[in-house]
C-alpha positions in Angstrom: 32.7 192.1 93.4 32.6 195.1 91.2 29.3 196.4 89.6 30.0 194.9 86.3 30.7 191.6 87.7 34.2 191.1 86.1 36.5 191.6 89.1 36.5 190.5 92.7 38.8 190.8 95.9 39.2 188.0 98.3 40.9 187.8 101.6 42.4 185.0 103.6 43.2 185.6 107.3 45.9 183.7 108.5 46.6 182.7 112.2 50.0 182.9 113.8 50.1 179.1 113.9 48.6 178.5 110.6 48.3 174.6 110.1 49.2 175.1 106.3 52.4 177.2 106.9 55.6 175.4 106.3 58.5 175.0 108.9 59.6 178.5 108.0 56.3 179.9 108.8 55.3 180.8 105.1 52.2 179.6 103.3 53.1 177.2 100.3 53.2 178.8 96.9 50.6 176.4 95.7 48.2 177.7 98.3 48.5 181.4 96.8 47.8 179.9 93.4 44.7 178.1 94.8 43.5 181.3 96.5 43.8 183.2 93.2 42.0 180.5 91.4 39.2 180.2 94.0 38.8 184.1 93.9 38.5 184.0 90.1 35.9 181.3 90.5 33.7 183.8 92.3 33.3 185.8 89.1 31.9 182.9 86.9 28.3 183.3 85.5 25.6 182.1 87.7 24.7 179.2 85.3 28.1 177.5 86.0 28.0 174.9 88.9 31.7 174.8 89.2 35.1 174.8 87.3 38.5 173.3 86.9 41.8 175.0 86.6 42.5 174.6 82.8 45.8 176.6 82.7 48.3 178.9 84.4 50.0 181.7 82.5 52.9 183.8 83.4 52.7 183.0 87.0 55.2 185.0 89.0 55.9 184.1 92.8 57.4 187.2 94.2 57.5 186.7 98.0 55.9 184.3 100.5 53.0 184.9 102.8 53.8 184.7 106.4 51.6 182.9 108.9 49.6 185.6 110.7 49.4 188.0 107.7 46.2 188.6 105.9 46.3 187.7 102.0 44.4 189.9 99.7 43.7 188.3 96.2 42.4 190.4 93.3 41.0 188.7 90.2 39.7 190.3 87.0 38.0 188.6 84.1 39.9 189.4 80.8 38.3 187.1 78.2 35.7 184.5 77.8 36.0 181.7 75.2 33.1 179.5 75.4 33.3 177.5 78.6 36.7 178.9 79.2 37.5 182.1 81.3 40.8 183.9 81.5 41.6 185.8 84.7 44.4 188.1 85.5 45.2 187.7 89.2 47.4 189.1 91.9 48.0 188.3 95.7 49.5 190.7 98.2 50.0 191.0 101.9 50.8 194.1 104.0 51.6 195.9 100.8 54.0 193.3 99.5 53.3 191.7 96.1 53.2 187.9 96.6 52.2 186.5 93.3 50.8 187.5 89.8 49.7 185.6 86.7 46.8 184.6 84.6 44.5 181.6 85.5 42.2 179.9 83.0 39.1 178.2 84.4 36.9 175.8 82.5 33.3 176.1 83.8 30.9 173.1 83.9 
């Protein structure tokens, strides 16, 4: 978490035989988006007890994460609109860009 509390970096370590990897050895794209949403959720203010994904915007899947590679996720709060929070997110692994896009969370 950065000092201002509006950005966060998360990591997911994957094993060589990751149970979530598909037959080709890649993590599903939906898991990358979930990782980005969960990392963004870490930035929500302390009064929030949780959040729902309210929307995805401009989501681009650039490459697949291979089992055994660590995935780094960066999320930055761009805007708050009441209980809605808009985040810009990106996922990468071993220097390769995996996914980018915006995620809107509705805090409760």
